[in-house]
Each structure stands twice: as C-alpha cells, then as structure tokens.
Steps between C-alpha positions, in 0.01 A plus 500: 500500500803306621759749386632813664374838387729801465361853472709795379344848480681790341409850385613472136380299204852472361627399844229233524598358162869496598408332831282238330777424251757465779272270700433249221868500397631453855289205610246242391190713557203596287325834486157452658380861462617838369253759620473880484395592853466875442699822540786343306529198729541164328473166680684197365422161652705188441454145616733205544692314769571703814875527440446592135249771587733645764787502248279660236382776733858576610611511138221744415594720793865508389423556131264791557744670738434874500294492180170548680334494840436149628166509679474151646666159489345188647540123474223268617658158545187287498190701414163347577304354208246783531771749396513345151141617447622862521744444215245354259 
C-alpha cells in the first residue's frame, strides 16, 4: 500500500454517507471501506495521495458539521504493507 489512508468515524449512517460523498467529490480518493462498527458508529476509509486524503477528510468534517457526532478522524500517511491485509 503506497497510498495514504484516511479514516473517518461518525455516529450516523446518513452522516457517513454525506461524509463519503464529500470526500470523493473534494479530492482524488477512493473509498477503501465503509463499515458499520456498532452502536450507530460508521467508519469510512479512503485512500489516495497524502494531500488528497487530508483534503478529503477536511471536506468531510466541514460537510457533516453539526449533523452528527464525529467519533474519530485519522490520516496515516504511509501505512505499512501489512495494514492492507486488514482491509481485504
């Protein structure tokens, strides 16, 4: 995995869909995973170039606004190759 990985967790399915839409529209990223974590928490993972992933995550944060509770936001610039095994 040569690309950056962005992780956006939110407590709302609608909020997660809005965030995912904002991320792919804002930057050249692809959705790597859309996962129901539990208790209403949804995790959306995107991958792409570091700058694109950062822009996508910021766009998601701005688009969701006060719609729902953002649980966690993280960008891993250069994840180890072993991390890609988790996503498959």
